[in-house]
NUVEX-577704 format. One line per field, with one value per residue (C-alpha): x, y, z; chain. Coordinates in Angstrom, 2 decimals, padded with zeros to 5 digits. Last residue first. Layout:
% residues N
east: X;...
north: Y;...
up: Z;...
chaine: A;...
***
This chain:
% residues 620
east: 011.33;012.49;011.58;008.05;007.18;010.30;009.00;008.57;005.70;003.35;000.22;002.12;001.26;003.48;002.10;003.81;003.97;004.92;008.13;008.92;011.47;008.67;006.56;009.65;010.56;006.85;006.61;009.78;008.78;005.41;006.79;009.49;007.15;005.54;001.99;-000.56;000.64;-001.30;-000.25;-000.36;-001.07;-004.53;-006.94;-008.72;-011.80;-012.18;-015.44;-016.21;-018.85;-021.58;-023.06;-026.41;-027.62;-031.09;-030.49;-027.54;-029.95;-031.93;-028.85;-027.67;-030.84;-031.00;-027.44;-028.20;-031.39;-029.30;-026.64;-029.53;-030.60;-027.09;-026.64;-029.89;-028.59;-025.11;-026.28;-023.13;-021.03;-023.92;-021.69;-018.86;-020.61;-023.36;-022.88;-018.87;-018.70;-021.76;-021.00;-022.95;-021.24;-022.56;-021.04;-022.14;-020.10;-016.85;-018.12;-017.26;-014.20;-012.75;-009.94;-012.87;-014.68;-011.41;-010.98;-014.42;-013.50;-010.28;-012.10;-014.88;-012.35;-011.13;-014.42;-016.60;-016.15;-016.22;-017.66;-020.89;-019.83;-022.40;-021.59;-023.68;-023.23;-022.28;-021.59;-021.18;-017.62;-016.42;-017.55;-016.70;-013.13;-012.86;-014.10;-011.75;-008.81;-009.96;-010.29;-006.54;-005.18;-006.76;-009.46;-012.33;-010.64;-012.06;-014.28;-017.71;-019.36;-022.83;-023.93;-027.10;-028.76;-031.61;-034.20;-032.93;-032.81;-028.94;-028.47;-030.27;-027.69;-024.90;-026.37;-026.71;-023.13;-021.95;-023.35;-022.48;-020.65;-017.11;-017.73;-017.36;-014.15;-013.40;-011.29;-012.94;-015.69;-016.38;-019.51;-019.48;-022.96;-023.07;-025.99;-027.21;-029.41;-031.66;-031.09;-027.78;-024.72;-022.04;-018.76;-016.34;-013.21;-010.18;-008.90;-005.64;-003.73;-003.25;-000.01;002.26;003.34;006.68;008.37;012.01;014.69;015.51;012.20;010.45;012.84;011.99;008.28;008.71;010.40;007.47;005.08;006.86;007.19;003.35;002.85;005.27;003.55;000.19;001.45;003.28;007.10;010.11;013.44;015.18;013.92;010.55;008.78;010.88;014.49;016.02;019.11;019.91;022.59;024.08;023.77;020.01;017.22;013.77;014.52;015.47;015.05;016.97;019.86;020.89;019.01;020.82;019.56;018.66;021.30;020.83;023.84;022.71;023.55;025.50;025.37;027.60;024.73;026.79;027.81;024.46;022.96;025.38;024.49;020.85;020.59;019.84;016.63;016.36;014.65;010.99;010.97;008.75;005.40;005.35;001.94;001.44;-001.46;-003.29;-002.69;-001.77;-000.74;001.64;002.38;005.18;003.94;005.07;001.55;002.08;005.09;003.42;006.28;005.79;005.92;003.77;002.53;001.87;-000.64;000.82;-001.80;000.77;004.06;002.79;005.07;007.10;007.45;009.93;010.45;007.45;007.54;004.72;001.91;-001.02;-003.54;-006.67;-008.77;-012.40;-014.14;-013.73;-010.03;-009.90;-011.81;-009.20;-006.27;-008.39;-009.12;-005.22;-004.45;-006.79;-004.02;-000.68;001.14;-000.34;002.94;001.51;004.55;006.24;003.61;001.85;-001.42;-003.97;-006.92;-009.71;-011.35;-015.25;-016.05;-014.19;-014.30;-014.98;-012.51;-009.91;-010.14;-009.87;-006.82;-005.16;-005.87;-004.27;-001.30;-001.00;-001.17;001.33;003.74;003.92;006.65;009.61;011.05;014.84;017.54;017.58;019.12;021.05;019.90;016.23;013.74;013.21;013.66;010.39;008.83;005.22;004.15;000.75;-001.25;-004.18;-006.76;-009.55;-007.33;-009.17;-007.82;-005.49;-003.18;000.31;-000.38;-003.24;-006.11;-007.17;-009.36;-008.70;-008.19;-005.92;-002.76;-003.55;-005.73;-008.49;-005.93;-006.21;-003.74;-001.37;-001.60;-000.76;002.47;003.29;002.77;004.99;004.30;004.48;002.02;004.73;007.20;010.69;010.97;010.03;010.65;010.09;013.06;015.34;015.22;017.37;014.68;012.61;013.84;013.19;010.92;012.18;011.92;010.87;013.27;011.64;014.77;014.19;016.61;017.28;018.35;017.92;019.82;019.04;021.49;020.28;021.79;020.26;019.94;020.46;017.69;018.30;014.71;012.82;009.12;006.91;006.06;002.48;001.36;003.45;003.06;006.63;008.21;006.70;007.81;011.35;012.82;015.35;015.24;013.88;014.14;017.29;016.08;012.75;010.99;008.35;004.86;003.29;000.31;002.56;001.49;000.24;-003.40;-003.69;-000.56;003.26;002.73;004.60;007.29;009.24;005.81;004.12;003.44;001.80;002.87;006.30;005.71;002.90;004.90;007.90;005.91;007.56;008.35;006.74;008.53;006.86;005.60;002.69;-000.02;002.40;003.07;-000.72;-001.11;-002.89;-000.94;-000.92;002.94;004.08;005.03;006.40;008.70;009.41;013.09;013.89;016.54;017.05;020.41;019.98;022.85;022.32;023.70;023.07;023.03;020.62;022.56;025.99;027.50;027.85;025.60;026.08;024.46;020.86;018.56;015.71;013.06;010.65;010.68;007.67;007.80;005.79;004.98;002.12;000.28;-001.41;000.96;001.04;-002.97;-003.05;-000.85;-002.66;-005.97;-004.43;-003.12;-006.23;-008.34;-005.54;-005.17;-009.01;-009.70;-009.58;-009.74;-006.85;-005.08;-004.95;-006.42;-005.16;-001.46;000.70;000.30;001.48;004.85;005.72;003.04;005.27;005.54;008.27;010.63;013.58;011.81;012.07;009.97;011.32;009.71;009.38;008.60;005.49;004.25;001.60;004.46;006.21;003.15;002.46;006.07;006.17;002.97;004.15;007.61;005.82;003.23;005.91;007.89;011.38;013.93;012.39;014.51;013.71;013.82;014.07;017.76;019.51
north: 008.80;011.56;009.65;009.50;013.20;015.36;018.77;020.05;021.29;018.78;019.54;020.30;022.85;023.82;027.00;027.16;030.12;028.96;029.56;026.00;025.72;026.22;023.29;020.96;022.05;021.55;018.17;017.01;018.50;016.76;013.32;013.57;014.51;018.01;017.01;019.20;021.17;024.18;025.51;028.84;030.36;031.30;030.35;032.44;031.05;029.55;028.82;026.02;026.56;023.99;023.04;021.27;017.75;016.73;014.42;012.71;011.49;009.61;008.22;007.13;005.44;003.68;002.49;001.23;-000.60;-002.14;-003.51;-004.86;-006.78;-008.10;-009.34;-011.09;-013.09;-013.48;-014.95;-016.49;-013.49;-011.12;-009.19;-008.57;-008.23;-005.81;-003.28;-003.45;-003.80;-001.87;001.27;003.51;007.00;010.61;013.36;016.95;018.03;018.36;020.93;019.84;021.41;017.98;018.37;019.14;015.79;014.03;015.77;014.43;010.93;010.91;012.55;009.77;006.93;005.78;006.68;006.57;002.64;000.57;000.94;002.50;005.78;008.36;011.53;014.79;017.49;015.09;016.78;013.46;014.12;016.19;014.31;011.07;012.35;013.02;009.54;007.81;009.77;008.42;004.98;005.12;006.32;003.51;003.87;002.53;-000.87;-003.27;-000.52;-000.45;002.72;004.16;007.38;009.45;008.74;011.23;008.63;005.13;002.62;002.88;001.87;-001.57;-002.36;-001.43;-003.58;-006.55;-006.08;-005.84;-009.13;-008.95;-011.71;-012.27;-008.86;-006.99;-008.31;-010.02;-007.22;-004.33;-004.54;-000.69;000.54;004.22;006.21;009.51;011.87;014.53;016.59;019.07;022.48;023.15;023.47;025.92;023.88;025.09;027.09;024.84;025.89;027.78;026.10;028.16;030.05;028.34;029.74;028.56;026.61;026.17;023.91;022.13;022.17;021.37;018.17;017.42;017.63;015.22;012.77;012.94;012.37;009.38;008.15;008.31;006.52;003.76;003.51;002.96;000.36;-001.89;-001.53;-003.48;-001.67;001.48;001.72;000.38;003.69;006.82;007.80;011.45;012.64;016.44;015.80;012.53;009.75;009.46;011.56;009.86;007.94;011.02;010.04;006.70;008.36;009.45;006.62;003.51;002.41;-001.38;-003.94;-005.81;-004.44;-000.81;000.86;004.22;007.17;008.46;008.51;006.28;004.03;003.78;002.91;000.20;-001.46;-001.10;-002.41;-005.94;-004.70;-005.02;-008.13;-008.81;-012.35;-015.07;-016.07;-019.38;-020.63;-024.25;-026.01;-029.07;-030.12;-033.17;-032.36;-034.16;-033.36;-033.78;-032.63;-030.29;-028.91;-025.28;-025.96;-028.06;-029.55;-030.04;-032.44;-031.09;-033.40;-031.75;-033.20;-033.66;-036.42;-038.92;-037.97;-037.16;-034.23;-034.14;-030.83;-030.53;-028.98;-027.08;-024.91;-024.47;-022.23;-023.53;-020.82;-022.33;-019.65;-020.44;-017.00;-016.34;-016.93;-014.34;-011.87;-012.21;-011.55;-008.45;-007.16;-007.60;-005.66;-002.74;-000.10;-001.86;-004.40;-007.70;-009.88;-013.37;-015.50;-018.63;-019.26;-022.14;-020.78;-023.44;-022.77;-025.30;-024.58;-024.90;-021.28;-020.65;-016.84;-015.57;-018.13;-017.25;-013.52;-014.70;-016.65;-014.06;-011.30;-013.47;-014.24;-010.62;-009.77;-012.17;-011.37;-007.44;-006.82;-008.65;-009.63;-009.44;-012.23;-012.69;-015.91;-018.37;-016.35;-016.74;-014.26;-013.99;-016.39;-018.03;-016.42;-017.85;-021.08;-020.88;-023.98;-024.51;-027.25;-027.80;-026.58;-025.55;-027.37;-025.99;-029.10;-028.24;-024.57;-025.32;-022.93;-019.57;-017.95;-014.13;-013.86;-017.06;-015.11;-012.02;-009.00;-010.19;-010.71;-013.52;-015.51;-012.61;-012.21;-015.89;-015.45;-012.67;-014.81;-017.58;-021.00;-024.64;-026.36;-026.80;-028.79;-028.27;-024.55;-024.40;-027.72;-026.44;-028.26;-026.52;-023.21;-021.40;-022.12;-019.54;-016.51;-013.54;-010.94;-007.65;-004.20;-000.61;001.98;005.12;007.26;011.00;013.38;017.07;020.40;019.03;019.42;016.59;015.26;012.88;009.74;008.03;004.46;003.84;003.32;000.22;-001.27;002.12;001.70;004.68;004.82;005.43;002.69;000.16;-003.05;-003.06;-002.06;-004.91;-007.25;-006.35;-009.88;-008.56;-011.68;-009.74;-011.54;-009.66;-006.28;-006.54;-003.98;-001.57;-000.74;002.70;003.36;005.50;004.55;000.89;000.33;-002.82;-004.50;-004.89;-003.65;-005.76;-006.31;-009.62;-011.37;-012.22;-015.40;-016.08;-017.87;-016.39;-013.77;-012.33;-009.16;-011.35;-012.69;-015.87;-015.74;-015.84;-014.49;-014.33;-010.69;-010.08;-009.35;-007.43;-004.95;-004.51;-003.50;-000.19;001.65;004.85;005.23;008.30;010.58;007.53;006.62;002.71;001.67;003.02;002.67;006.14;006.45;009.10;011.59;013.58;017.16;018.04;021.70;022.09;019.43;018.91;018.22;015.09;012.13;009.24;006.40;006.55;004.17;004.53;002.22;004.93;008.70;010.47;014.28;015.95;019.71;019.57;016.67;014.40;011.44;011.89;012.10;008.90;006.82;008.35;007.01;003.78;002.91;002.92;000.86;-001.15;-002.27;-003.18;-002.51;-005.52;-003.08;-004.71;-005.30;-004.55;-006.29;-007.81;-007.06;-006.59;-002.95;-002.47;-004.01;-000.86;001.36;003.05;001.49;000.29;-000.87;001.03;003.93;007.77;010.64;013.95;016.60;020.37;021.74;024.00;022.60;020.63;019.03;018.02;016.05;014.42;013.17;011.82;010.12;008.46;007.50;005.87;004.04;002.70;004.67;004.66;007.30;010.76;013.60;017.33;020.49;023.60;024.46;026.72
up: 037.42;035.16;032.14;033.32;032.51;031.84;032.84;036.53;038.86;037.55;035.49;032.42;029.75;026.71;024.68;021.46;019.00;015.52;013.54;012.44;015.32;017.63;016.10;016.44;020.12;021.20;019.62;021.33;024.68;024.42;023.56;026.15;028.84;029.25;028.65;026.76;023.82;022.64;019.19;017.71;014.14;015.24;012.34;009.72;008.11;004.53;002.91;000.57;-001.96;-002.79;-006.12;-005.88;-005.34;-005.97;-008.94;-007.09;-004.20;-006.56;-008.43;-004.99;-003.99;-007.49;-007.02;-003.57;-004.95;-007.84;-005.23;-003.29;-006.35;-007.06;-003.43;-003.67;-006.68;-005.22;-001.78;-000.26;-000.34;001.33;003.72;001.61;-001.64;-000.31;002.36;002.24;-001.42;-003.02;-001.22;-003.35;-003.67;-004.67;-006.41;-007.28;-004.28;-006.38;-008.48;-012.02;-013.85;-014.87;-012.13;-009.72;-010.54;-010.02;-006.54;-005.76;-006.79;-004.47;-001.46;-001.61;-001.68;001.76;004.00;000.72;001.10;-002.01;-005.46;-007.10;-008.32;-009.03;-010.77;-011.68;-014.22;-017.07;-020.43;-022.28;-023.65;-020.86;-017.77;-019.58;-019.95;-016.38;-015.49;-017.99;-016.27;-012.85;-014.56;-015.86;-012.61;-010.60;-008.00;-010.36;-010.47;-013.15;-014.28;-015.88;-017.53;-017.64;-019.38;-019.50;-016.26;-015.83;-015.10;-014.25;-017.34;-017.73;-014.19;-014.72;-017.38;-015.13;-012.24;-014.64;-015.98;-012.15;-011.34;-007.55;-005.99;-007.50;-009.19;-005.87;-004.32;-007.80;-009.13;-007.46;-009.98;-010.11;-011.58;-012.89;-013.22;-015.11;-014.32;-016.49;-014.22;-015.85;-014.49;-016.47;-014.31;-015.49;-015.54;-013.03;-013.88;-013.08;-009.66;-009.38;-006.66;-003.36;-002.90;-000.63;003.04;003.34;006.21;006.75;005.51;008.72;010.49;007.28;006.96;010.62;009.85;007.03;009.16;011.63;008.75;007.86;011.41;011.48;008.23;009.37;012.67;011.02;008.44;010.85;011.61;011.05;012.04;010.86;007.30;008.28;008.00;007.83;008.19;007.57;006.13;006.55;009.22;008.99;011.63;010.72;012.15;012.34;015.64;017.33;021.08;020.75;018.86;015.45;014.09;012.46;008.95;009.06;008.47;011.75;013.58;012.93;009.73;009.60;007.13;004.39;001.74;-000.92;001.78;003.40;000.03;-000.72;002.50;002.27;-001.14;000.40;001.94;005.62;007.06;007.80;009.47;007.82;009.10;007.33;006.19;006.01;003.90;003.80;007.48;009.63;013.30;015.58;019.33;021.83;025.33;028.00;028.08;027.77;025.50;023.08;021.16;017.50;014.40;011.48;008.87;005.55;003.04;-000.55;-001.03;-002.53;-001.34;002.36;003.30;006.68;008.53;011.37;014.86;015.04;018.42;020.68;022.21;020.10;019.03;017.34;015.43;016.10;015.83;019.61;019.39;016.55;018.72;021.51;019.02;017.75;021.34;022.05;018.90;019.49;019.81;019.28;021.72;020.40;020.78;021.11;022.42;021.06;018.44;016.34;014.73;013.83;011.42;010.45;007.31;007.22;007.21;003.95;003.22;006.87;008.21;005.53;006.68;010.40;009.85;007.64;010.21;013.06;010.85;010.23;013.94;015.19;012.33;012.52;014.93;013.33;016.60;016.76;016.94;013.13;011.88;013.95;017.13;016.32;017.41;013.85;010.87;011.10;014.20;013.82;012.08;010.59;010.05;007.62;007.28;004.86;001.84;-001.39;-004.18;-006.88;-006.92;-005.46;-004.87;-002.46;-002.84;-001.32;-004.10;-004.36;-008.08;-008.15;-009.33;-007.15;-007.99;-005.86;-003.08;-000.79;-002.90;-002.97;000.91;001.26;-000.79;001.72;004.75;003.23;001.64;002.37;-000.03;-002.71;-000.47;-001.52;-001.60;001.89;003.68;007.21;008.65;006.07;007.68;005.27;002.67;004.73;002.74;004.98;003.58;002.41;004.13;003.61;001.89;003.19;003.35;003.37;001.79;002.43;000.59;-002.87;-006.18;-008.62;-011.13;-013.85;-015.32;-018.30;-019.25;-022.88;-025.17;-027.40;-026.94;-027.24;-026.44;-026.41;-030.24;-029.38;-031.99;-029.98;-032.05;-033.43;-030.13;-028.39;-031.02;-030.60;-030.12;-027.57;-025.34;-022.42;-018.97;-017.57;-019.17;-017.50;-019.51;-017.75;-018.70;-017.59;-015.14;-012.95;-010.66;-010.61;-009.97;-012.10;-010.84;-011.91;-015.52;-017.85;-020.50;-019.99;-019.31;-016.07;-013.99;-010.75;-007.51;-007.67;-004.93;-006.84;-007.32;-008.26;-011.20;-012.41;-016.11;-019.60;-022.51;-026.01;-025.81;-028.18;-025.56;-023.20;-025.90;-026.73;-023.00;-023.78;-020.94;-022.92;-022.99;-024.44;-021.40;-019.58;-022.38;-022.16;-021.90;-018.47;-016.07;-014.43;-012.61;-009.87;-009.04;-005.84;-005.09;-001.61;-000.41;002.51;004.54;002.91;-000.53;-002.71;-003.16;-005.54;-007.51;-006.38;-008.03;-010.43;-012.22;-010.92;-010.80;-009.35;-009.35;-006.66;-006.50;-008.88;-007.07;-009.37;-009.00;-005.17;-005.11;-007.17;-004.91;-001.77;-003.32;-004.03;-000.57;001.70;-000.95;-001.76;001.88;002.21;005.78;008.20;011.07;013.08;010.71;007.00;004.05;000.87;000.83;-002.10;-002.61;001.23;000.18;-001.96;-003.72;-006.32;-009.48;-011.90;-008.93;-007.91;-006.30;-006.62;-005.12;-006.05;-003.93;-004.28;-000.82;-000.36;002.87;001.07;-000.93;002.19;003.77;000.41;-000.02;003.57;002.86;-000.32;001.29;004.09;002.05;-000.26;-002.83;-001.42;-001.68;-001.07;-002.31;-001.03;-002.67;-000.10;-001.24;001.34
chaine: A;A;A;A;A;A;A;A;A;A;A;A;A;A;A;A;A;A;A;A;A;A;A;A;A;A;A;A;A;A;A;A;A;A;A;A;A;A;A;A;A;A;A;A;A;A;A;A;A;A;A;A;A;A;A;A;A;A;A;A;A;A;A;A;A;A;A;A;A;A;A;A;A;A;A;A;A;A;A;A;A;A;A;A;A;A;A;A;A;A;A;A;A;A;A;A;A;A;A;A;A;A;A;A;A;A;A;A;A;A;A;A;A;A;A;A;A;A;A;A;A;A;A;A;A;A;A;A;A;A;A;A;A;A;A;A;A;A;A;A;A;A;A;A;A;A;A;A;A;A;A;A;A;A;A;A;A;A;A;A;A;A;A;A;A;A;A;A;A;A;A;A;A;A;A;A;A;A;A;A;A;A;A;A;A;A;A;A;A;A;A;A;A;A;A;A;A;A;A;A;A;A;A;A;A;A;A;A;A;A;A;A;A;A;A;A;A;A;A;A;A;A;A;A;A;A;A;A;A;A;A;A;A;A;A;A;A;A;A;A;A;A;A;A;A;A;A;A;A;A;A;A;A;A;A;A;A;A;A;A;A;A;A;A;A;A;A;A;A;A;A;A;A;A;A;A;A;A;A;A;A;A;A;A;A;A;A;A;A;A;A;A;A;A;A;A;A;A;A;A;A;A;A;A;A;A;A;A;A;A;A;A;A;A;A;A;A;A;A;A;A;A;A;A;A;A;A;A;A;A;A;A;A;A;A;A;A;A;A;A;A;A;A;A;A;A;A;A;A;A;A;A;A;A;A;A;A;A;A;A;A;A;A;A;A;A;A;A;A;A;A;A;A;A;A;A;A;A;A;A;A;A;A;A;A;A;A;A;A;A;A;A;A;A;A;A;A;A;A;A;A;A;A;A;A;A;A;A;A;A;A;A;A;A;A;A;A;A;A;A;A;A;A;A;A;A;A;A;A;A;A;A;A;A;A;A;A;A;A;A;A;A;A;A;A;A;A;A;A;A;A;A;A;A;A;A;A;A;A;A;A;A;A;A;A;A;A;A;A;A;A;A;A;A;A;A;A;A;A;A;A;A;A;A;A;A;A;A;A;A;A;A;A;A;A;A;A;A;A;A;A;A;A;A;A;A;A;A;A;A;A;A;A;A;A;A;A;A;A;A;A;A;A;A;A;A;A;A;A;A;A;A;A;A;A;A;A;A;A;A;A;A;A;A;A;A;A;A;A;A;A;A;A;A;A;A;A;A;A;A;A;A;A;A;A;A;A;A;A;A;A;A;A;A;A;A;A;A;A;A;A;A;A;A;A;A;A;A;A;A;A;A;A;A;A;A;A;A;A;A;A;A;A;A;A;A;A;A;A;A;A;A;A;A;A;A;A;A;A;A
***
């Protein structure tokens, strides 16, 4: 039985499944049809209900996947055929690449000379890109891609490429992979609201979708995080969200898209923090705050001034001169018709299955449900498809939020290991550690985080300040310290400047500390000779209105981090033996399923239930 695994879809679910499988010794092929992994989560600014930076959660996982010796990432790919059975599949993959990923240095000279400009689909059409492009700053792999439909074949990019990575006439190639199992993590697409003509999407520039607003909010977006009206570039004073656009609608999608209530709430709160004077209105049918902390999140938004109106908007009319929008609606709580004039309307559009699902289902020999998502084997096995050996993760079966997507990805990975077997893997060979000199040689790296930090903090001033601190021998600034290119630069700097301590001034150590520590380890430096200064959450996000004071505070935090770094000493990790057995408390459906899965992996399981029979609530 072949223990290799093919994961189709490089969003957060596909990445998590790949990492879980690789850690269990499986060789993983992670493929995606776009030029980078990251999926829809890479487009988001923050996540609910914690308001954590989306990229800060995603980017370290993307980098980890790209570094893992048992994960091969293939982008610009699609599955063309599948033969065989569970444990012995043969999958043919069409690789559509004109840029050699092994030669491309990501310098960007090709993009600079490209004469073609077209709407950028990553920015949901609000920004532009060239025919040769990198989707976003933290793209993995950090390689440029050519849009064959937009390319005019002028060859300028090929002429300026010193690395000889671009081959305009290169034919697409087909490869065959032998795998034992497949995980589908194909995600979702956003419903096109043009079908709902009453809202004027596509006719009125100031009617946008939720994903478009995410790109306006993002520091890597077309407006670098400034929320403005597309019609005139001015900040809106009043914004309205319309929920359930295309979902819970018998003429479109009858199902609930799960995430819309919470992401509209998140966006309204985020805009309130950035632009306190903006009035915010959310038109809803029902608020579905079913997740952990969601109800509290919704109540918090109400306290912060978000106006929730239970009602349906029947029509939007644009004022020709001002481009303001007049919403005609019925307030279903009061039983009255109303009218509201706003500057910007955001449509919380339905999440729908990707158009490629039908073709993919035919190739894989599995079933779709009535909505076009992949059909699970049965309600109690939602990560198993209708064909043995093919598993489902994330939003491949229905719209899901990020935490549910990650949980199901890990569940799908567990089922794969249950099928193919668990293997004790040999530990990675560590790179020999650099012998540490007594005198600290500290490198300081300042992250701009797009405009998340640099929009408030004068990063150049902080960098110049850091250069004058005792024992600091090297300072460098990055647009995004979490990107693959920046991680490589840190490794190079450690070698070139004989650094024996590293300080990174960026965002939260909660999401990034392990990423940077692993970078030190790859460079041969003990990973505990590292310190972080959180100049985003502790500075730019909380002192956005006081840039001068924020810059001074950032200097103080860097100074403290450097002072601590001087005292750091190498640490050794010790391993202890564990009992290879598991205690499962609760004999309901969840407990029984977990116990069976773990037992099938070869581990001893103790299943404890307080009542005199198994089955839990389902028996009642």
